[in-house]
C-alpha positions, 0 to 999 in steps of 0.5 A, a space after each residue: 363561928 360556923 362556915 355559913 356565918 363566916 361566909 356571910 361575914 366575908 360577903 358583908 366585908 367585901 360589900 361593905 368595903 366596896 360600898 363607901 366611897 363609890 356611893 358618894 363619889 359616883 354621882 359627883 364624877 359621873 355628871 359630865 359623862 351621862 347615865 349610859 356611859 356610866 353604866 357601861 363603865 361600871 359593869 366593865 370595871 366590876 367584871 375586870 376587878 372581880 376577875 383580878 380578885 379571883 386571880 389574886 386568890 389563885 396566887 394565894 392558893 398556890 402558897 397555901 394562905 393569904 399573902 399581901 401583894 408585897 409578900 407575893 412580890 418578894 417571893 416571886 418578883 424580887 426585892 424591888 417589886 416588893 418595895 414598889 408593892 409596899 409603897 403602893 399598898 401603904 399609899 392606897 390604904 392611907 389615901 382611902 382612909 384619909 378620904 373616909 375620915 375627911 368625908 365622914 367628919 364633914 358629914 357629921 360636922 354639917 349634920 350636928 357639929 355646926 348646931 352644937 358649935 363644935 369645930 370641924 377639927 374636933 369632929 374629925 378627931 372624935 369620928 376617928 377615935 370612935 372608929 379606932 375603938 371598934 378596930 381595936 378588937 379582933 376581926 370578929 368584933 369588927 365583922 359584927 359591927 360591920 354587919 349591923 352598919 351594912 344592914 342599916 345602910 341598906 335600909 336608909 338607902 331604900 328610904 333615900 331612894 323613895 324620897 327622891 323618886 317621890 319628889 321628882 316631877 316625873 321618872 325618866 332617864 336622867 337628862 343632865 347638861 353634859 360637856 364630856 371630855 377625855 379628862 372627865 372620862 379618865 377622872 370618872 374611870 379612876 373613881 369608878 375603878 376605886 369603887 370596886 376596890 376591896 382587894 386590900 382585904 383579900 389576905 385577911 379574908 383568906 385567912 378568916 375563911 381558912 383558905 376555903 377558896 370555893 366559898 371565898 370566890 362565891 363571897 367575892 362574886 356576891 359581895 361585889 355584885 351587890 355594890 354593882 346593883 346598888 351603884 346603878 340604882 344610886 347613879 340613876 336616882 341621884 342623877 335624876 334628882 340632881 337634874 331637877 335641882 337647878 343649873 346652879 347646883 349642877 354647875 357647883 357639883 361639877 367643880 370639886 364638890 364634896 359628899 355633903 354638896 351632893 346631899 344639899 343639891 338633892 335636898 333642894 329637890 326633896 326639900 324636907 328636914 327628914 330627907 336631909 337627915 336620912 341622907 346624912 345617916 346613909 352617907 355616914 354609914 356608907 363611909 363607916 363600912 368602907 373605912 372598917 374594911 380598909 382599916 382591917 387590911 392596913 392593920 394586917 399589912 402593917 403588922 406583917 411589916 413590923 413582925 419579924 418572921 420567916 417563911 417557915 411560920 408565915 401562915 401562923 403569923 398571918 392567922 394571929 394577925 387576922 385574929 388580932 392576938 397581940 399577946 401571941 405575936 412575936 413582938 407586942 409592939 407590932 400590933 400597937 404600931 400597926 394600930 397607931 399608924 392606921 389611925 394617926 396618919 389618916 387623921 393628920 391628913 384629914 385635919 390638914 386637907 379637909 377637902 381631900 375626898 375626891 382627889 384622894 380617891 383618884 390617887 388611890 386608884 393608881 395605887 389600887 391598880 398596882 396592888 390589885 392588877 399589876 403585881 398579882 398578874 405579874 405573879 400569875 404570869 410567872 406561876 403559869 409557867 408551872 403546870 402544877 399551878 392552877 391560875 385562872 386564865 393562865 398567861 393570856 389573861 395575865 397579859 390582858 390584865 397587865 395591859 389594861 392596868 398599865 393603860 389605866 395607870 398612865 391615864 390617871 397619872 396624866 389626869 392628876 398632872 392636868 
């Protein structure tokens, strides 16, 4: 695979991983805070998450290859930090995958499962099984399917926006009845934060691009800028459509709604069978691309945990992990165990709690803050004392990021407890 193909593959993985939960959860979590506040939060969190991704890359560059935050924490911060990082990574990945399996199977069941008389549980199992089949192959195969799904997603998104904008009586800034509170603002911030969370895939992408850091930075910038633009457009279109759907629909969406509830509210405005089908396909593609990116990160993380290795050949192991070369791993069971956990645990959670979508995303935000902000910036803070380490922003930026990340975690914990 040539360099440009690899570069655009990384862009699609970043964008595809990011555009998933965000596209479906943003309108649901932003109804009470208004369009203007939503845009400010989106732009601010995009810049913050991108900056932290670039700090992560600089920390990995110092080591010479892609490392999970757990590896970085173990090497620079000690065993307890590594344990916290491991728990946070596992919690993040499993929460996101559970949300995606729950959301995806819910959309499939509403679209074709009910008409075929198929139970929600069977649809969940089948959806998880098909995703597992794609993930069983190496990252290049996953990358190939991800590009196809991403391209289709953009096409269906354009058609979706066309239907809504054509159907509303007039186009203006969304005018929704708002009752914002500190709790709703904190909850929305958690969802928005998670919507820019591609950081779990960074180690795999670093090894995939052979540690070409300049191109990797550009891939992160382009790959995350695409979701930001689409998020702003989608929030505008979705809030505009919902504002004409009636007070009953607006009230229903403000209280524990699921992705399919949003589609039904918008369908009241457009009121065509074709629109509902397009909306369901788009939502499903958004979840699939995000699921694939997150699952790639979890498989690599678990193989890293199950594979005994010394620091002397960790780079070689990381490369084989990225390529999914099971037979070349020190332990054949490492790949099997990693793949099994990636599929079985989210499937079980989705079967037990089919309406876990929004809650799982907010919980994932706490774990994401630990692995994308707290651990990398603690490592950056330590490495910045070494003049030979070229870490962006040095100590001042690391301290700022840690302060913002810590405040975010406290706010999300209090929100969940409420």
